[in-house]
N, C-alpha and C positions, 0 to 999 in steps of 0.2 A: 504494500500500500504506500502511495506517495505522500510526503508531507510537504506542504506548500508554505513558503515564507510570506510575510506581508508584502515584500517587494514583488514576489511572484504574482500574488493576487492583484496588486496594484497595476502591474504592467499588463496582466491579462484583462483586467477591467478596462485599461486604456485601449487594448486591442478591440474589445467588444464595443467600446465607445466609438472607435473609428468605423465600425460596421453598423452605425445607427440606422442605416436604411433598411437593414435586414430585420423586418418586423415578424419574420417567421421563426419557427422553433428550430433548435439544434443547428444553427448556422456556424458554430465554432466548436473546436475540440482541442484538447491537450494531446501532445504526443505521448507515447507510452512512457518515456523517461521524464515527462513533465518539464522539458526544457524549451518547448515551443508551443504556440497556439496558432492553429490554422483557422481562418475565418473568411467569410464572404465580404468583399468590399462594398462600399456604399454605392459607387457608380462603376460602370465599366463591365464588359462581358469578356469571357475568354480567359480569365485568370482569377486566382484566389490570392489572399495575402497571408503571410506567415510571420509571426512575431518570435524572434529569438529572445528569450527572456533574459539570459545572461548578458547578451550584448545590447539589449534594448533596441534592436534593429528590426525593421519591417521590410520584407522583401516580397517580390511577386512570384507566384507559382503559376507558370503558364500552363494552360490546358490545351488539349489537342484539337484538331479541326472538327471533331465530332460534336463538340459543344462550344466552339469558338464564338458563335453568334447567339448562344442561348443564355438565359438568366438562371443561375443556380439558386434553387429554392430551399434546399436542405443539404446537410453535410454531416458526415461522421467518420470516425476512424475504423478501418477494417481490422480483422484479427491479426494480420501480418504487418500492420502499420500503414497500409495503403489508404488513400483518400477515396471515400465513397461519396457520391453526390447525386442529386436529382435535378432534372429540368422538366419542362413540360413534355419532353419527348421520351423520357425514360430514366433509368438508373444507370449510372456509369461508374467505372473504377478508374482511378488515376494513380499510376505508379511509375517506376523507372522505364517501363515498356511503353508508356504513353497513356492515352485516354481511350477507353473502349466501352461499348455498351454491354451491360449485363442483362437487362430485362426491360420489358415495357412496364409502365405503371398502370394502375387501375384508372378507369375513366374518371376524370376530375371535374367535368363541367366547368364552372366558373371559379372553383377553388384550387389553388396549386397544392402540391405536396408540401406539408408543413414540417415534417420531421422524418428522420431516417435513423435507424438504430441497428447495429450489427451485434448479434449474440456471440459471446466467446465460444470458441470451438470446444472448450472443455464441458459445456453444458450437455446434459444427457439427452433431453428431449428435443431441444431446438439449437444444438450447437452449430454455429456458423450460418444460421438463418439471418435473413434481413427482414426488418419490420418497418412499416411506415403507416401513417394515418391518411385516410382518404375519404371521399364522399361515400356515404352509405348508399348502396344501390337501391334500397327500398325506401329511403327517406333522405332526400337531397339536402335537408337542413341539418343533418347529423354528420359527425365525423366518427369513423370507426377504424379499427386496426386491420391491416393486411399483412400477410407473411409470405415469404418465398424461401423454400428450402433449397439447398445447393443443387444446381443443375436444372432447376425448374425454369420454364420459359417465362412465367409471369407470377403475379401475386394472387393469392387466394384470401378471401375474407376470414377473419378470426372471430369466433363466437365469444363475445365479451359478457361475462356474467357480472351482475351487481352494478354495472356502470353502463351508461348509455353513450357518452361522448368520450372518446379516447384520443389523446394527442400528446405531444412533447415527450415521447418515449426515449428512454436511455438505459443502457446496461452499464453496470460497474464492471471493472476488470474481473471480479470474482463471479460474475454472472447473475447478480441481483438486478431485477427489472423494476424501474420506477417510471411513472407516467402521470400526466395530468388527466384526471378523470372528473368530469362534471365540475370543473373549476378548481378542484382540490388536488393535493398530492397523494398518489396511491403507490403501493408496491404490489406486484403481481407474480403469478406463477403460471406455467403453461403445462398442458397435457395434450399429447398428440395421439390420436387413435387411427388405425389403418384397417380397412376392410377391402382386401384385394387391391385394386388400383385406386380406390377412393381413400381420401385422407381428410380428417377434420382436426382443427386446432382450437383449443379452448383456453381462454384467459380468465382467471378468477383473481380478483384483487381485494385488498383491504386498504382503507383510507388511513394513511399514517400521519398526515398533517392537514388540519382544516384551514388551509391558507386562503381560500376564496372569500371574497367580500361580496355578499349578494344583497343589494338594496331592493326592497319590494316597492318603494316609492318610485313610480315611473318618472317623476320630475327630478329625481336625484340620479346623476350620472356617475356616482362614485364607486360603482361595482368594479371589482377586479377578479381575475381568474388566472390560473396557472397557464402560462404561455410558452415557457421555455425552462428546461431542466438541464443542468450541466454538472458532471461529476468532477470534483477536484479533491483528491486525497480522500479523507474520511468524511467529507461533507458534500451536500448537494447545494448548488446555487440555483435558486428558482426565481425567474422573472415573472412577476405578476403584471398583467396588462388590463387596462380598461379604457374608457373614453377619455382621451387626453390626460391619462395618468398611468404611471408605471411604478413598480417598486421591486427592488432586489433583496431577497432574503436568503439567509444561510441556514440550512437545515442539517444538523449532524446526522450521519448515517448510523442508525442503531446497530450494534454488533449482532443482534438477534433478528433474523428475517421475520417479517410480519406474517408470512405464511410458511408452513412446513413444506418445502419443495419436494422432499422425499415421499410425502403422502400423495403428491400429484394434484393437479388443479381441480379434478373432479371430487376427490375425497377430502382435500385440504381446504374446504370452504370456510371453516371457522378460523378467525384470526388467531394468531399466537398471542394470547393476552399477556405473556411475560414481556412482550415487546413494549407494552405500555407501562411496565412497572419501573 
């Protein structure tokens, strides 16, 4: 587990400040060694920006022709340290070999992909899978979770129990999954079942931090909800967003998972109450 100094966090916050145009989730990530932050720039297409924390230097990361004229809407680090990103045309990987397309994304209508998360290869059920949130095919006003297992052509919907709107998803290096659910911060667990060629994926979650601010007075625009989650050492940095208002909060990662992953998503529906002690 990485430990981040105040200087690291300040410079990382500076990097995110440079990317103020990126109002979508998961548009920045730390390198595995914690020495750099890669993020989407405010303007411009065909490149990303990378902050070297020790040198306090920002440099351009040129992308290949496949996405040169596209806007990057989500970003995350892959299991081998590669850069994974989404545009309106699909999910791409960028590494020393260049930029190439991995898969098509679900139909998004008017909403772009808002987050992208890569599961560590060490996870039993969903190791090396990709997850993103997209428009619910049955309800265009909702966001739901989609998953792609390695080698699949595209993404399939995930059945989300206990929560209707899922976004801002992120994995810790140890494989714990956190996400924004119905405006609050949740932790979840997956179970995958196979029946011949058919496969279904289930997410069950437990709310671990009631961060959302929900005003019932329609004349009050002060409501905020979880918009972005970023892992930094032993803590999560969560950006809350509302109408002309935002807030950044730090949430320590509890050493005890909120759900018993060994029990599986189907049987582990009860929260681990020791988490709250």
